[in-house]
VMD Tcl script that builds the backbone (N, CA, C; Angstrom):
set m [mol new atoms 540]
animate dup $m
set s [atomselect $m all]
$s set {name element resname resid chain x y z} {
  {N N MET 1 A 0.958 -1.417 -0.221}
  {CA C MET 1 A 0.016 -0.038 0.104}
  {C C MET 1 A 0.387 1.260 0.220}
  {N N GLN 2 A 1.830 1.183 0.754}
  {CA C GLN 2 A 3.148 2.402 0.792}
  {C C GLN 2 A 3.579 2.495 -0.766}
  {N N LEU 3 A 3.591 1.758 -1.213}
  {CA C LEU 3 A 4.486 1.672 -2.941}
  {C C LEU 3 A 3.549 2.440 -3.447}
  {N N LEU 4 A 1.924 1.977 -3.522}
  {CA C LEU 4 A 0.833 2.833 -4.348}
  {C C LEU 4 A 0.716 4.380 -3.873}
  {N N LYS 5 A 0.913 4.465 -2.803}
  {CA C LYS 5 A 1.064 5.970 -2.222}
  {C C LYS 5 A 1.952 6.878 -2.660}
  {N N TYR 6 A 3.145 5.881 -2.642}
  {CA C TYR 6 A 4.441 7.066 -3.156}
  {C C TYR 6 A 4.514 7.338 -4.944}
  {N N ALA 7 A 3.794 5.893 -5.309}
  {CA C ALA 7 A 3.731 6.296 -6.888}
  {C C ALA 7 A 2.412 7.103 -7.109}
  {N N ALA 8 A 1.565 7.597 -6.393}
  {CA C ALA 8 A 0.465 8.232 -6.518}
  {C C ALA 8 A 1.337 9.880 -6.491}
  {N N THR 9 A 2.127 9.782 -5.212}
  {CA C THR 9 A 2.358 11.071 -4.981}
  {C C THR 9 A 3.759 11.484 -6.201}
  {N N VAL 10 A 4.483 10.459 -7.010}
  {CA C VAL 10 A 5.256 10.691 -7.641}
  {C C VAL 10 A 4.502 11.087 -9.193}
  {N N ASP 11 A 3.757 10.412 -9.521}
  {CA C ASP 11 A 2.549 10.819 -10.376}
  {C C ASP 11 A 2.028 12.132 -10.425}
  {N N GLN 12 A 1.667 12.471 -9.404}
  {CA C GLN 12 A 0.856 13.988 -9.000}
  {C C GLN 12 A 2.085 15.362 -9.268}
  {N N ARG 13 A 3.278 14.688 -8.712}
  {CA C ARG 13 A 4.274 15.727 -8.848}
  {C C ARG 13 A 4.573 15.807 -10.240}
  {N N LEU 14 A 4.709 14.869 -10.905}
  {CA C LEU 14 A 4.964 14.692 -12.491}
  {C C LEU 14 A 3.932 15.537 -13.216}
  {N N PHE 15 A 2.962 15.383 -12.783}
  {CA C PHE 15 A 1.573 16.312 -13.331}
  {C C PHE 15 A 1.832 17.416 -13.209}
  {N N LEU 16 A 2.042 18.261 -11.786}
  {CA C LEU 16 A 2.156 19.372 -11.715}
  {C C LEU 16 A 3.522 20.023 -12.488}
  {N N LYS 17 A 4.532 19.650 -12.526}
  {CA C LYS 17 A 5.834 19.691 -13.565}
  {C C LYS 17 A 5.054 19.989 -14.710}
  {N N CYS 18 A 4.349 18.955 -15.529}
  {CA C CYS 18 A 4.123 19.137 -17.068}
  {C C CYS 18 A 2.970 20.142 -17.059}
  {N N ILE 19 A 2.166 20.709 -16.423}
  {CA C ILE 19 A 1.106 21.583 -16.573}
  {C C ILE 19 A 1.400 22.665 -16.127}
  {N N ASN 20 A 2.533 23.033 -15.596}
  {CA C ASN 20 A 3.170 24.242 -14.717}
  {C C ASN 20 A 4.256 24.806 -15.793}
  {N N SER 21 A 4.526 23.838 -16.604}
  {CA C SER 21 A 5.840 24.236 -17.463}
  {C C SER 21 A 5.293 25.255 -18.693}
  {N N SER 22 A 6.116 26.164 -18.858}
  {CA C SER 22 A 5.538 27.033 -20.296}
  {C C SER 22 A 5.235 26.776 -21.511}
  {N N SER 23 A 5.931 25.367 -21.633}
  {CA C SER 23 A 5.658 24.765 -23.195}
  {C C SER 23 A 4.062 24.223 -23.052}
  {N N ALA 24 A 3.835 23.699 -21.832}
  {CA C ALA 24 A 2.309 23.083 -21.724}
  {C C ALA 24 A 1.536 24.510 -22.181}
  {N N LYS 25 A 1.799 25.585 -21.370}
  {CA C LYS 25 A 0.811 26.564 -21.382}
  {C C LYS 25 A 0.998 27.114 -23.097}
  {N N ASN 26 A 1.899 26.951 -23.753}
  {CA C ASN 26 A 1.866 27.411 -24.910}
  {C C ASN 26 A 1.177 26.215 -25.949}
  {N N LEU 27 A 0.999 25.082 -25.358}
  {CA C LEU 27 A 0.364 24.137 -26.173}
  {C C LEU 27 A -0.906 23.895 -26.177}
  {N N GLN 28 A -1.901 24.462 -25.049}
  {CA C GLN 28 A -3.126 24.278 -24.840}
  {C C GLN 28 A -3.885 24.606 -26.014}
  {N N THR 29 A -3.899 25.279 -26.527}
  {CA C THR 29 A -4.561 25.509 -27.612}
  {C C THR 29 A -4.731 24.341 -28.684}
  {N N ILE 30 A -3.446 23.988 -29.537}
  {CA C ILE 30 A -3.534 22.742 -30.128}
  {C C ILE 30 A -3.736 21.534 -29.335}
  {N N ALA 31 A -3.455 21.612 -27.983}
  {CA C ALA 31 A -3.761 20.331 -27.335}
  {C C ALA 31 A -5.257 20.131 -27.316}
  {N N LYS 32 A -6.241 21.014 -27.125}
  {CA C LYS 32 A -7.625 21.033 -27.508}
  {C C LYS 32 A -7.890 20.240 -28.854}
  {N N TYR 33 A -7.452 20.696 -29.908}
  {CA C TYR 33 A -7.616 19.851 -30.897}
  {C C TYR 33 A -6.880 18.341 -31.289}
  {N N PHE 34 A -5.916 18.046 -30.578}
  {CA C PHE 34 A -5.766 16.761 -30.676}
  {C C PHE 34 A -6.514 15.996 -29.679}
  {N N SER 35 A -6.725 16.768 -28.548}
  {CA C SER 35 A -7.542 15.850 -27.675}
  {C C SER 35 A -9.107 15.340 -28.546}
  {N N ARG 36 A -9.484 16.397 -29.054}
  {CA C ARG 36 A -11.029 16.261 -29.618}
  {C C ARG 36 A -10.755 15.262 -30.605}
  {N N SER 37 A -9.532 15.187 -31.465}
  {CA C SER 37 A -9.499 14.007 -32.321}
  {C C SER 37 A -9.544 12.450 -31.829}
  {N N GLY 38 A -9.261 12.733 -30.672}
  {CA C GLY 38 A -9.239 11.609 -29.876}
  {C C GLY 38 A -10.654 10.847 -29.412}
  {N N ASP 39 A -11.546 11.662 -29.650}
  {CA C ASP 39 A -13.045 11.687 -28.811}
  {C C ASP 39 A -13.677 10.350 -29.503}
  {N N GLY 40 A -12.999 9.842 -30.845}
  {CA C GLY 40 A -13.306 8.663 -30.910}
  {C C GLY 40 A -14.117 8.349 -32.456}
  {N N PHE 41 A -13.894 9.699 -33.002}
  {CA C PHE 41 A -14.524 9.523 -34.592}
  {C C PHE 41 A -13.652 8.948 -35.171}
  {N N LEU 42 A -12.437 9.536 -34.915}
  {CA C LEU 42 A -11.250 9.121 -36.067}
  {C C LEU 42 A -11.016 7.450 -35.840}
  {N N GLN 43 A -11.222 6.978 -34.582}
  {CA C GLN 43 A -10.953 5.360 -34.369}
  {C C GLN 43 A -12.228 4.915 -35.027}
  {N N LEU 44 A -13.267 5.356 -35.387}
  {CA C LEU 44 A -14.362 4.713 -36.124}
  {C C LEU 44 A -14.087 4.851 -37.563}
  {N N SER 45 A -13.853 6.183 -37.978}
  {CA C SER 45 A -13.697 6.413 -39.548}
  {C C SER 45 A -12.276 5.977 -40.165}
  {N N VAL 46 A -11.443 5.587 -39.617}
  {CA C VAL 46 A -10.034 5.287 -39.945}
  {C C VAL 46 A -10.378 3.953 -40.804}
  {N N PRO 47 A -10.690 2.953 -39.984}
  {CA C PRO 47 A -10.594 1.736 -40.605}
  {C C PRO 47 A -11.816 1.397 -41.598}
  {N N LEU 48 A -12.760 2.351 -41.552}
  {CA C LEU 48 A -14.130 2.128 -42.659}
  {C C LEU 48 A -13.284 2.768 -44.019}
  {N N LEU 49 A -12.623 3.964 -43.848}
  {CA C LEU 49 A -12.115 4.887 -44.999}
  {C C LEU 49 A -10.960 3.755 -45.703}
  {N N LEU 50 A -10.233 2.955 -44.530}
  {CA C LEU 50 A -9.274 2.059 -45.312}
  {C C LEU 50 A -9.816 0.838 -45.952}
  {N N LEU 51 A -11.016 0.504 -45.718}
  {CA C LEU 51 A -11.946 -0.741 -46.143}
  {C C LEU 51 A -11.520 -0.925 -47.542}
  {N N PRO 52 A -11.931 0.267 -48.495}
  {CA C PRO 52 A -11.792 -0.271 -49.710}
  {C C PRO 52 A -10.711 -0.583 -50.427}
  {N N PHE 53 A -9.258 0.020 -49.974}
  {CA C PHE 53 A -8.111 -0.162 -50.289}
  {C C PHE 53 A -7.473 -1.232 -49.647}
  {N N LEU 54 A -8.472 -2.149 -48.839}
  {CA C LEU 54 A -7.854 -3.450 -48.619}
  {C C LEU 54 A -8.030 -4.589 -49.405}
  {N N THR 55 A -7.167 -5.561 -49.430}
  {CA C THR 55 A -7.613 -6.914 -50.119}
  {C C THR 55 A -8.271 -7.495 -49.654}
  {N N SER 56 A -8.829 -8.469 -50.202}
  {CA C SER 56 A -9.855 -9.384 -49.771}
  {C C SER 56 A -9.019 -10.193 -48.352}
  {N N GLN 57 A -7.871 -10.756 -48.355}
  {CA C GLN 57 A -7.349 -11.307 -47.453}
  {C C GLN 57 A -7.100 -10.116 -45.876}
  {N N GLN 58 A -7.028 -8.552 -46.503}
  {CA C GLN 58 A -6.764 -7.972 -45.535}
  {C C GLN 58 A -8.009 -7.151 -44.582}
  {N N VAL 59 A -9.229 -7.994 -45.369}
  {CA C VAL 59 A -10.121 -7.694 -44.687}
  {C C VAL 59 A -10.308 -8.159 -43.203}
  {N N ILE 60 A -9.480 -9.035 -42.948}
  {CA C ILE 60 A -8.925 -9.284 -41.691}
  {C C ILE 60 A -8.828 -8.496 -40.794}
  {N N PHE 61 A -8.127 -7.396 -40.878}
  {CA C PHE 61 A -7.987 -6.200 -40.460}
  {C C PHE 61 A -9.137 -5.691 -39.864}
  {N N LEU 62 A -10.074 -5.502 -40.418}
  {CA C LEU 62 A -11.578 -4.787 -40.014}
  {C C LEU 62 A -11.818 -5.515 -38.745}
  {N N THR 63 A -12.022 -7.154 -38.806}
  {CA C THR 63 A -12.483 -8.133 -38.079}
  {C C THR 63 A -11.662 -7.762 -36.643}
  {N N HIS 64 A -10.037 -7.462 -36.754}
  {CA C HIS 64 A -8.982 -7.306 -35.603}
  {C C HIS 64 A -9.425 -6.423 -35.057}
  {N N ILE 65 A -9.692 -5.300 -35.404}
  {CA C ILE 65 A -10.036 -3.864 -34.693}
  {C C ILE 65 A -11.193 -3.868 -34.260}
  {N N ILE 66 A -12.137 -4.457 -34.934}
  {CA C ILE 66 A -13.376 -4.584 -34.139}
  {C C ILE 66 A -13.534 -5.358 -32.846}
  {N N ILE 67 A -12.611 -6.591 -33.128}
  {CA C ILE 67 A -12.446 -7.534 -31.625}
  {C C ILE 67 A -11.576 -6.599 -30.598}
  {N N ALA 68 A -10.665 -6.200 -31.142}
  {CA C ALA 68 A -10.001 -5.392 -30.064}
  {C C ALA 68 A -10.283 -4.182 -29.721}
  {N N PHE 69 A -11.368 -3.560 -30.031}
  {CA C PHE 69 A -12.070 -2.312 -29.507}
  {C C PHE 69 A -12.920 -2.855 -28.907}
  {N N ILE 70 A -13.664 -3.927 -28.839}
  {CA C ILE 70 A -14.543 -4.307 -28.093}
  {C C ILE 70 A -13.929 -4.914 -26.796}
  {N N ILE 71 A -12.775 -5.621 -26.676}
  {CA C ILE 71 A -11.993 -6.065 -25.447}
  {C C ILE 71 A -11.346 -4.641 -24.752}
  {N N GLU 72 A -10.975 -3.751 -25.439}
  {CA C GLU 72 A -10.271 -2.471 -24.875}
  {C C GLU 72 A -11.193 -1.769 -24.096}
  {N N ARG 73 A -12.589 -1.734 -24.716}
  {CA C ARG 73 A -13.563 -0.641 -24.391}
  {C C ARG 73 A -14.185 -1.257 -23.139}
  {N N SER 74 A -14.511 -2.695 -23.293}
  {CA C SER 74 A -14.926 -3.852 -22.058}
  {C C SER 74 A -13.933 -3.523 -20.977}
  {N N LEU 75 A -12.727 -3.477 -21.240}
  {CA C LEU 75 A -11.624 -3.420 -20.187}
  {C C LEU 75 A -11.731 -1.946 -19.210}
  {N N TYR 76 A -11.724 -0.987 -20.257}
  {CA C TYR 76 A -11.529 0.321 -19.872}
  {C C TYR 76 A -12.462 0.665 -19.085}
  {N N ILE 77 A -13.735 0.300 -19.512}
  {CA C ILE 77 A -15.066 0.736 -18.519}
  {C C ILE 77 A -14.617 -0.214 -17.391}
  {N N LEU 78 A -14.316 -1.382 -17.170}
  {CA C LEU 78 A -14.214 -2.469 -15.763}
  {C C LEU 78 A -13.464 -1.330 -15.123}
  {N N LEU 79 A -12.134 -0.942 -15.438}
  {CA C LEU 79 A -11.086 -0.494 -14.568}
  {C C LEU 79 A -11.654 1.084 -14.286}
  {N N LYS 80 A -12.095 1.782 -14.911}
  {CA C LYS 80 A -12.567 3.329 -14.679}
  {C C LYS 80 A -13.624 2.994 -13.409}
  {N N LYS 81 A -14.833 2.400 -13.541}
  {CA C LYS 81 A -15.924 1.743 -12.680}
  {C C LYS 81 A -15.372 1.096 -11.329}
  {N N SER 82 A -14.261 0.389 -11.265}
  {CA C SER 82 A -13.581 -0.202 -10.275}
  {C C SER 82 A -12.725 0.511 -9.591}
  {N N LEU 83 A -11.675 1.006 -10.379}
  {CA C LEU 83 A -10.673 1.766 -9.302}
  {C C LEU 83 A -11.259 3.219 -9.040}
  {N N LYS 84 A -11.668 3.942 -9.674}
  {CA C LYS 84 A -12.209 5.087 -9.400}
  {C C LYS 84 A -11.381 6.215 -9.186}
  {N N ARG 85 A -10.121 6.376 -9.773}
  {CA C ARG 85 A -8.878 7.179 -9.549}
  {C C ARG 85 A -9.829 8.814 -10.002}
  {N N LYS 86 A -9.453 9.673 -8.926}
  {CA C LYS 86 A -10.274 10.623 -9.360}
  {C C LYS 86 A -9.122 12.005 -10.204}
  {N N ARG 87 A -10.047 12.547 -11.006}
  {CA C ARG 87 A -9.015 13.132 -11.787}
  {C C ARG 87 A -8.262 14.649 -11.218}
  {N N PRO 88 A -7.425 15.244 -11.795}
  {CA C PRO 88 A -6.779 16.293 -11.301}
  {C C PRO 88 A -7.447 17.398 -10.630}
  {N N PRO 89 A -8.503 17.922 -10.943}
  {CA C PRO 89 A -9.367 18.996 -10.174}
  {C C PRO 89 A -10.038 18.590 -9.031}
  {N N GLN 90 A -9.971 17.319 -8.841}
  {CA C GLN 90 A -10.811 16.758 -7.624}
  {C C GLN 90 A -9.497 16.332 -6.658}
  {N N ILE 91 A -8.227 16.284 -7.076}
  {CA C ILE 91 A -7.213 16.321 -6.218}
  {C C ILE 91 A -6.534 17.479 -5.551}
  {N N PHE 92 A -6.234 18.258 -6.566}
  {CA C PHE 92 A -5.586 19.706 -6.403}
  {C C PHE 92 A -7.020 20.838 -6.268}
  {N N SER 93 A -7.187 21.296 -4.916}
  {CA C SER 93 A -8.429 22.197 -4.824}
  {C C SER 93 A -7.522 23.624 -5.439}
  {N N GLY 94 A -8.491 23.911 -6.062}
  {CA C GLY 94 A -8.129 25.252 -6.862}
  {C C GLY 94 A -7.752 25.232 -8.301}
  {N N PHE 95 A -7.574 24.308 -8.763}
  {CA C PHE 95 A -7.201 23.779 -10.002}
  {C C PHE 95 A -8.334 23.571 -10.701}
  {N N THR 96 A -8.301 24.018 -12.007}
  {CA C THR 96 A -9.552 23.723 -13.118}
  {C C THR 96 A -8.728 23.233 -14.033}
  {N N SER 97 A -9.393 22.306 -15.083}
  {CA C SER 97 A -8.912 21.874 -16.229}
  {C C SER 97 A -9.293 22.581 -17.378}
  {N N ILE 98 A -8.614 22.611 -18.266}
  {CA C ILE 98 A -8.836 23.755 -19.505}
  {C C ILE 98 A -10.297 22.923 -20.065}
  {N N ILE 99 A -10.396 21.553 -19.973}
  {CA C ILE 99 A -11.425 20.867 -20.747}
  {C C ILE 99 A -11.916 20.429 -19.506}
  {N N ASN 100 A -13.453 20.108 -20.153}
  {CA C ASN 100 A -14.169 19.286 -19.198}
  {C C ASN 100 A -14.162 17.706 -19.700}
  {N N ALA 101 A -13.824 16.913 -18.757}
  {CA C ALA 101 A -13.714 15.319 -18.875}
  {C C ALA 101 A -15.325 14.890 -19.248}
  {N N SER 102 A -15.100 13.751 -20.188}
  {CA C SER 102 A -16.211 13.356 -20.337}
  {C C SER 102 A -16.645 12.352 -19.470}
  {N N ASP 103 A -16.136 11.633 -18.632}
  {CA C ASP 103 A -16.302 11.039 -17.348}
  {C C ASP 103 A -15.833 11.268 -16.251}
  {N N GLU 104 A -16.146 10.871 -15.037}
  {CA C GLU 104 A -15.650 11.326 -13.510}
  {C C GLU 104 A -14.550 10.914 -13.509}
  {N N PHE 105 A -13.939 9.863 -13.808}
  {CA C PHE 105 A -12.661 8.522 -13.225}
  {C C PHE 105 A -11.537 9.175 -14.282}
  {N N SER 106 A -10.565 9.194 -13.501}
  {CA C SER 106 A -9.026 9.187 -14.520}
  {C C SER 106 A -8.376 8.315 -15.167}
  {N N PHE 107 A -8.457 6.974 -14.264}
  {CA C PHE 107 A -7.368 5.827 -14.686}
  {C C PHE 107 A -8.567 4.887 -15.440}
  {N N PRO 108 A -7.918 4.402 -16.471}
  {CA C PRO 108 A -6.827 4.752 -17.391}
  {C C PRO 108 A -7.436 5.577 -18.468}
  {N N SER 109 A -6.498 6.499 -19.218}
  {CA C SER 109 A -6.926 7.328 -20.060}
  {C C SER 109 A -7.446 6.436 -21.271}
  {N N GLY 110 A -9.022 6.770 -21.589}
  {CA C GLY 110 A -9.537 6.010 -22.556}
  {C C GLY 110 A -9.063 6.570 -24.044}
  {N N HIS 111 A -8.756 8.225 -23.729}
  {CA C HIS 111 A -8.446 8.564 -25.261}
  {C C HIS 111 A -6.871 8.214 -25.560}
  {N N THR 112 A -6.355 7.921 -24.893}
  {CA C THR 112 A -4.797 7.423 -24.647}
  {C C THR 112 A -5.143 5.910 -25.781}
  {N N SER 113 A -6.078 5.014 -24.825}
  {CA C SER 113 A -5.923 3.557 -25.076}
  {C C SER 113 A -6.541 3.740 -26.484}
  {N N ALA 114 A -7.739 4.287 -26.713}
  {CA C ALA 114 A -8.070 4.382 -27.714}
  {C C ALA 114 A -7.408 4.458 -28.946}
  {N N ALA 115 A -6.549 5.787 -28.669}
  {CA C ALA 115 A -5.809 6.189 -30.083}
  {C C ALA 115 A -4.641 5.258 -30.253}
  {N N PHE 116 A -4.180 4.144 -29.161}
  {CA C PHE 116 A -2.900 3.679 -29.499}
  {C C PHE 116 A -3.437 2.089 -29.963}
  {N N LEU 117 A -4.369 2.055 -29.614}
  {CA C LEU 117 A -5.031 0.906 -30.196}
  {C C LEU 117 A -5.172 0.890 -31.561}
  {N N LEU 118 A -5.829 2.108 -32.147}
  {CA C LEU 118 A -6.135 2.075 -33.768}
  {C C LEU 118 A -4.418 2.124 -34.096}
  {N N VAL 119 A -3.860 2.687 -33.382}
  {CA C VAL 119 A -2.365 2.617 -34.225}
  {C C VAL 119 A -1.637 1.550 -34.109}
  {N N ILE 120 A -2.118 0.783 -33.141}
  {CA C ILE 120 A -0.929 -0.637 -32.865}
  {C C ILE 120 A -1.511 -1.765 -34.008}
  {N N VAL 121 A -3.246 -1.745 -33.989}
  {CA C VAL 121 A -3.769 -2.641 -35.152}
  {C C VAL 121 A -3.538 -2.260 -36.621}
  {N N ILE 122 A -3.601 -0.862 -36.630}
  {CA C ILE 122 A -3.088 -0.534 -38.171}
  {C C ILE 122 A -1.621 -0.989 -38.440}
  {N N SER 123 A -0.623 -0.582 -37.702}
  {CA C SER 123 A 0.629 -1.176 -37.455}
  {C C SER 123 A 1.073 -2.642 -37.925}
  {N N PHE 124 A 0.415 -3.575 -37.408}
  {CA C PHE 124 A 0.223 -4.878 -37.933}
  {C C PHE 124 A -0.005 -5.039 -39.486}
  {N N TYR 125 A -0.954 -4.551 -40.112}
  {CA C TYR 125 A -1.353 -4.649 -41.429}
  {C C TYR 125 A -0.883 -3.481 -42.307}
  {N N MET 126 A -0.676 -2.207 -41.918}
  {CA C MET 126 A -0.149 -1.312 -42.853}
  {C C MET 126 A 1.206 -0.219 -41.890}
  {N N PRO 127 A 2.128 -0.786 -41.648}
  {CA C PRO 127 A 3.105 -0.194 -41.014}
  {C C PRO 127 A 3.568 1.254 -40.985}
  {N N MET 128 A 3.691 1.291 -42.394}
  {CA C MET 128 A 3.887 3.021 -42.785}
  {C C MET 128 A 2.821 3.928 -42.134}
  {N N LEU 129 A 1.347 3.652 -42.362}
  {CA C LEU 129 A 0.450 4.171 -41.774}
  {C C LEU 129 A 0.394 4.432 -40.418}
  {N N GLY 130 A 0.743 3.245 -39.814}
  {CA C GLY 130 A 0.990 2.965 -38.179}
  {C C GLY 130 A 2.043 3.909 -38.000}
  {N N LEU 131 A 2.978 4.086 -38.558}
  {CA C LEU 131 A 4.235 5.170 -37.975}
  {C C LEU 131 A 3.622 6.501 -38.074}
  {N N LEU 132 A 3.293 6.814 -39.071}
  {CA C LEU 132 A 2.441 8.215 -39.274}
  {C C LEU 132 A 1.372 8.233 -37.939}
  {N N LEU 133 A 0.650 7.556 -37.942}
  {CA C LEU 133 A -0.924 7.327 -37.029}
  {C C LEU 133 A 0.084 7.528 -35.332}
  {N N PHE 134 A 1.297 7.326 -35.024}
  {CA C PHE 134 A 1.900 6.971 -34.008}
  {C C PHE 134 A 2.057 8.166 -33.474}
  {N N MET 135 A 2.758 9.159 -34.007}
  {CA C MET 135 A 2.896 10.738 -33.549}
  {C C MET 135 A 1.507 11.133 -33.011}
  {N N TRP 136 A 0.219 11.155 -34.081}
  {CA C TRP 136 A -1.031 11.418 -33.585}
  {C C TRP 136 A -1.292 11.073 -31.980}
  {N N ALA 137 A -1.152 9.532 -31.999}
  {CA C ALA 137 A -1.637 9.078 -30.820}
  {C C ALA 137 A -0.788 9.544 -29.463}
  {N N ILE 138 A 0.491 9.811 -29.652}
  {CA C ILE 138 A 1.266 10.719 -29.003}
  {C C ILE 138 A 0.967 12.040 -28.318}
  {N N ALA 139 A 0.552 12.442 -29.354}
  {CA C ALA 139 A -0.290 13.879 -29.191}
  {C C ALA 139 A -1.407 13.894 -28.493}
  {N N VAL 140 A -2.181 13.082 -28.949}
  {CA C VAL 140 A -3.554 12.739 -28.204}
  {C C VAL 140 A -3.298 12.581 -26.670}
  {N N SER 141 A -2.254 11.723 -26.232}
  {CA C SER 141 A -2.025 11.047 -25.034}
  {C C SER 141 A -1.403 12.394 -24.401}
  {N N CYS 142 A -0.559 13.442 -24.921}
  {CA C CYS 142 A -0.142 14.273 -24.187}
  {C C CYS 142 A -0.882 15.262 -23.791}
  {N N SER 143 A -2.151 15.310 -24.819}
  {CA C SER 143 A -2.940 16.780 -24.699}
  {C C SER 143 A -3.715 16.581 -23.295}
  {N N ARG 144 A -3.919 15.269 -23.002}
  {CA C ARG 144 A -4.940 14.535 -21.789}
  {C C ARG 144 A -3.995 15.684 -20.460}
  {N N VAL 145 A -3.032 15.418 -20.568}
  {CA C VAL 145 A -2.263 16.070 -19.278}
  {C C VAL 145 A -2.338 17.418 -19.615}
  {N N ILE 146 A -1.962 18.134 -20.650}
  {CA C ILE 146 A -1.727 19.029 -21.100}
  {C C ILE 146 A -3.180 19.944 -20.192}
  {N N LEU 147 A -4.150 19.480 -20.684}
  {CA C LEU 147 A -5.557 20.064 -20.504}
  {C C LEU 147 A -5.734 19.815 -19.179}
  {N N GLY 148 A -5.217 19.186 -18.295}
  {CA C GLY 148 A -5.578 18.962 -17.032}
  {C C GLY 148 A -6.874 17.642 -16.598}
  {N N VAL 149 A -6.613 16.822 -17.473}
  {CA C VAL 149 A -7.914 15.955 -17.192}
  {C C VAL 149 A -7.141 14.520 -17.004}
  {N N HIS 150 A -6.048 14.435 -16.969}
  {CA C HIS 150 A -5.426 13.214 -16.769}
  {C C HIS 150 A -4.055 13.450 -16.129}
  {N N PHE 151 A -3.422 12.525 -15.095}
  {CA C PHE 151 A -2.222 12.136 -14.865}
  {C C PHE 151 A -1.277 11.210 -15.443}
  {N N PRO 152 A 0.058 11.466 -15.423}
  {CA C PRO 152 A 0.776 10.799 -16.417}
  {C C PRO 152 A 0.896 9.135 -16.824}
  {N N ALA 153 A 0.491 8.497 -15.212}
  {CA C ALA 153 A -0.045 7.176 -15.465}
  {C C ALA 153 A -0.865 6.697 -16.053}
  {N N ASP 154 A -1.805 7.435 -15.901}
  {CA C ASP 154 A -3.098 7.688 -16.610}
  {C C ASP 154 A -2.865 6.917 -18.129}
  {N N LEU 155 A -1.888 7.782 -18.389}
  {CA C LEU 155 A -1.679 7.732 -20.115}
  {C C LEU 155 A -0.857 6.428 -20.051}
  {N N LEU 156 A 0.085 5.902 -19.393}
  {CA C LEU 156 A 0.822 4.731 -19.283}
  {C C LEU 156 A 0.088 3.588 -19.236}
  {N N ALA 157 A -0.947 3.772 -18.454}
  {CA C ALA 157 A -2.116 2.645 -18.070}
  {C C ALA 157 A -2.866 2.300 -19.526}
  {N N GLY 158 A -3.141 3.430 -20.046}
  {CA C GLY 158 A -4.307 3.412 -21.484}
  {C C GLY 158 A -2.865 2.895 -22.353}
  {N N ILE 159 A -2.016 3.048 -22.670}
  {CA C ILE 159 A -0.943 2.547 -23.658}
  {C C ILE 159 A -0.887 1.113 -23.281}
  {N N CYS 160 A -0.842 0.552 -22.166}
  {CA C CYS 160 A -0.530 -0.858 -21.352}
  {C C CYS 160 A -1.942 -1.559 -22.162}
  {N N LEU 161 A -2.955 -0.841 -21.608}
  {CA C LEU 161 A -4.452 -1.473 -22.195}
  {C C LEU 161 A -4.567 -1.717 -23.691}
  {N N ALA 162 A -3.721 -0.836 -24.315}
  {CA C ALA 162 A -3.925 -0.820 -26.030}
  {C C ALA 162 A -3.050 -1.739 -26.443}
  {N N ILE 163 A -1.738 -2.015 -25.953}
  {CA C ILE 163 A -1.168 -3.243 -26.203}
  {C C ILE 163 A -1.879 -4.434 -26.124}
  {N N SER 164 A -1.951 -4.653 -24.865}
  {CA C SER 164 A -2.540 -5.897 -24.386}
  {C C SER 164 A -3.682 -6.508 -25.232}
  {N N SER 165 A -4.748 -5.055 -25.655}
  {CA C SER 165 A -6.195 -5.502 -26.387}
  {C C SER 165 A -5.773 -5.795 -27.691}
  {N N ALA 166 A -4.919 -5.186 -28.170}
  {CA C ALA 166 A -4.550 -5.424 -29.727}
  {C C ALA 166 A -3.781 -6.775 -29.768}
  {N N GLN 167 A -3.042 -7.099 -28.897}
  {CA C GLN 167 A -2.211 -8.622 -28.850}
  {C C GLN 167 A -3.422 -9.852 -28.527}
  {N N PHE 168 A -4.267 -9.541 -27.875}
  {CA C PHE 168 A -5.038 -10.639 -27.254}
  {C C PHE 168 A -6.215 -10.730 -28.503}
  {N N ALA 169 A -6.756 -9.794 -29.078}
  {CA C ALA 169 A -7.560 -9.766 -30.228}
  {C C ALA 169 A -7.089 -10.451 -31.354}
  {N N GLN 170 A -5.674 -10.220 -31.413}
  {CA C GLN 170 A -4.959 -10.901 -32.437}
  {C C GLN 170 A -4.991 -12.145 -32.438}
  {N N LEU 171 A -4.754 -12.862 -30.959}
  {CA C LEU 171 A -4.441 -14.340 -30.615}
  {C C LEU 171 A -5.567 -15.016 -31.143}
  {N N LEU 172 A -6.598 -14.248 -30.487}
  {CA C LEU 172 A -8.090 -14.706 -30.746}
  {C C LEU 172 A -8.362 -14.844 -32.441}
  {N N LEU 173 A -8.068 -13.804 -33.097}
  {CA C LEU 173 A -8.578 -13.759 -34.468}
  {C C LEU 173 A -7.633 -14.914 -35.275}
  {N N PHE 174 A -6.041 -14.780 -34.774}
  {CA C PHE 174 A -5.406 -15.898 -35.466}
  {C C PHE 174 A -5.909 -17.289 -35.145}
  {N N ASN 175 A -6.000 -17.447 -33.638}
  {CA C ASN 175 A -6.552 -18.999 -33.421}
  {C C ASN 175 A -7.674 -19.293 -33.901}
  {N N TYR 176 A -8.743 -18.438 -34.314}
  {CA C TYR 176 A -9.944 -18.914 -34.973}
  {C C TYR 176 A -9.870 -18.847 -36.364}
  {N N LEU 177 A -8.585 -18.279 -37.202}
  {CA C LEU 177 A -8.380 -18.514 -38.499}
  {C C LEU 177 A -7.901 -19.614 -38.640}
  {N N LEU 178 A -6.982 -20.281 -37.960}
  {CA C LEU 178 A -5.958 -21.458 -38.041}
  {C C LEU 178 A -7.236 -22.476 -37.666}
  {N N SER 179 A -8.118 -22.556 -36.839}
  {CA C SER 179 A -9.295 -23.620 -36.688}
  {C C SER 179 A -10.266 -23.815 -37.672}
  {N N THR 180 A -10.091 -22.801 -38.658}
  {CA C THR 180 A -11.170 -23.031 -39.965}
  {C C THR 180 A -10.628 -23.678 -41.229}
}
mol reanalyze $m
mol bondsrecalc $m
mol representation Tube
mol addrep $m
């Protein structure tokens, strides 16, 4: 328990350093745009826009991303509702975030997990596009701290959730394909 308290303290200090830096203040306007781009529209539209360019064999990509998002969103909701980590404005009196968060709890970052999940699954099938979108996922993630709605550890947890969801979906999909 002591270790968790220490980790939370380090996370809160890192958050304060991030939001109090002059760089963060200069990036707040663009951070709003990156945060908004991670609201879910892109995660839904990119796979659908890519569909006409996929060969029949690559339609597996669409199946993979659907399975991965079902896993990720299910775990995300379970973690949010069970861990109930407070957001920065609830922790620091007098602190107000730049934007209003879409839900009550902070851990893990859903914007981060969804953005990275999209990038990871795309990277399995289209590595160059995945590389380009990787920068976008980083920007979406960082924007959540800059805007004051997440702690750095929330981002790390979101990335871990994305990696595990993408890998588990891949395992399920390929086991199914091998069995048919």
